[in-house]
C-alpha positions as CSV (number, residue, x, y, z in Angstrom):
1,M,5.8,-22.8,30.7
2,I,7.8,-22.1,34.1
3,P,7.0,-22.9,37.3
4,G,5.2,-20.4,38.5
5,G,2.9,-20.9,36.0
6,Q,4.5,-18.1,33.9
7,P,5.1,-18.8,29.7
8,N,8.1,-18.4,28.9
9,M,8.3,-15.0,26.8
10,Q,10.7,-16.6,24.1
11,Q,8.4,-19.4,23.6
12,L,5.5,-17.1,23.2
13,L,7.5,-14.7,20.0
14,Q,9.4,-17.2,18.4
15,Q,5.6,-18.4,18.0
16,A,4.4,-14.7,17.8
17,Q,7.2,-15.0,14.5
18,K,6.5,-17.3,12.9
19,M,2.4,-16.8,12.8
20,Q,4.1,-14.1,10.6
21,Q,6.4,-15.6,8.5
22,D,3.0,-18.3,7.6
23,L,0.8,-15.6,7.6
24,Q,2.7,-13.2,5.8
25,R,3.8,-16.3,3.5
26,A,0.1,-17.4,2.5
27,Q,-0.4,-13.4,1.7
28,E,2.5,-13.9,-1.1
29,E,1.0,-17.2,-2.0
30,L,-2.5,-15.4,-2.0
31,A,-1.3,-12.8,-4.2
32,N,0.9,-15.4,-7.2
33,T,-2.7,-17.4,-7.7
34,E,-5.7,-16.2,-10.2
35,V,-8.9,-17.0,-9.4
36,D,-12.9,-16.8,-12.1
37,G,-15.8,-15.7,-12.0
38,Q,-18.3,-15.2,-15.0
39,A,-21.6,-13.9,-15.7
40,G,-24.2,-14.4,-18.4
41,G,-23.2,-18.3,-18.8
42,G,-20.0,-17.6,-19.1
43,L,-20.3,-14.7,-22.0
44,V,-17.5,-12.7,-19.5
45,K,-15.5,-13.7,-17.3
46,A,-13.1,-12.4,-15.1
47,T,-9.8,-13.2,-12.9
48,V,-8.6,-12.0,-10.1
49,T,-6.0,-12.8,-7.8
50,G,-6.3,-14.2,-4.1
51,A,-6.0,-10.9,-3.4
52,G,-8.5,-9.8,-5.0
53,E,-6.0,-7.6,-7.4
54,L,-8.2,-8.1,-11.0
55,R,-6.0,-9.6,-13.5
56,A,-8.3,-10.3,-17.0
57,L,-11.2,-9.3,-17.9
58,K,-12.6,-11.6,-21.0
59,I,-16.2,-10.2,-23.5
60,D,-17.4,-12.9,-25.8
61,P,-18.0,-11.5,-29.2
62,K,-22.0,-12.4,-28.2
63,A,-22.6,-10.6,-25.9
64,V,-22.6,-7.0,-27.9
65,D,-23.8,-8.8,-30.4
66,P,-26.2,-6.0,-32.3
67,A,-28.5,-6.9,-33.6
68,A,-30.0,-8.5,-30.5
69,A,-31.2,-5.4,-28.8
70,S,-29.8,-1.2,-29.6
71,P,-26.9,-0.3,-28.3
72,E,-27.7,1.6,-25.0
73,E,-28.8,-1.6,-23.9
74,T,-27.1,-3.8,-25.4
75,A,-24.0,-1.1,-23.4
76,E,-25.7,-1.8,-19.5
77,T,-26.0,-5.5,-19.9
78,L,-22.3,-5.8,-20.9
79,A,-21.6,-3.2,-18.1
80,D,-24.1,-5.7,-16.0
81,L,-22.0,-8.6,-17.0
82,V,-19.5,-6.8,-16.5
83,V,-19.5,-6.3,-12.6
84,A,-21.0,-9.7,-11.6
85,A,-18.4,-11.5,-14.0
86,V,-15.6,-9.6,-11.3
87,Q,-18.5,-10.1,-7.7
88,A,-18.2,-14.2,-9.5
89,A,-14.3,-13.8,-8.9
90,N,-14.2,-12.0,-5.3
91,A,-16.6,-14.5,-4.8
92,N,-14.3,-16.9,-4.8
93,A,-11.1,-15.3,-3.8
94,Q,-13.3,-14.8,-0.8
95,S,-13.5,-18.3,-0.4
96,L,-10.4,-19.4,-1.3
97,Q,-8.5,-16.5,1.2
98,Q,-10.6,-17.9,4.2
99,Q,-9.0,-20.9,3.3
100,K,-5.8,-19.6,3.5
101,L,-5.8,-17.9,6.2
102,G,-8.5,-18.7,7.9
103,P,-6.1,-21.9,9.9
104,L,-3.9,-18.9,10.6
105,A,-6.7,-16.6,12.1
106,Q,-7.4,-19.5,14.1
107,G,-3.7,-19.0,15.8
108,L,-3.8,-15.6,15.8
109,G,-6.7,-15.6,19.0
110,G,-10.0,-16.7,17.0
111,G,-9.9,-14.5,13.3
112,S,-11.9,-11.5,14.2
113,G,-11.4,-8.4,14.8
114,I,-7.6,-8.4,13.5
115,P,-6.6,-5.9,11.7
116,G,-5.5,-6.5,8.2
117,L,-7.0,-9.2,7.9
118,P,-10.7,-9.7,5.8
119,F,-12.7,-11.8,7.9
């Protein structure tokens, strides 16, 4: 601060630019980090990026056992397992986002209400 209590605008701009660079770096890291979620005791596994993009879906052949139920019931159960696995993976991605972006958002004034941030 300069005498008189006014903040140094140059210093504030530099801090804001550094925070923006840190945020961009964290977002890029999230986009390149993969997290998993599963359902049905591991019968269905989903992999998403830290940014929430679905990258892979693995279905164990046991999940489509035709002897277990009618084709309609098998398809419905499989659909439910896929949804649950993707939701679990996305929950893990959100947790990762909180870890990576939370401290940066706090530095920007608390995080709540900042456009473009998921928290």
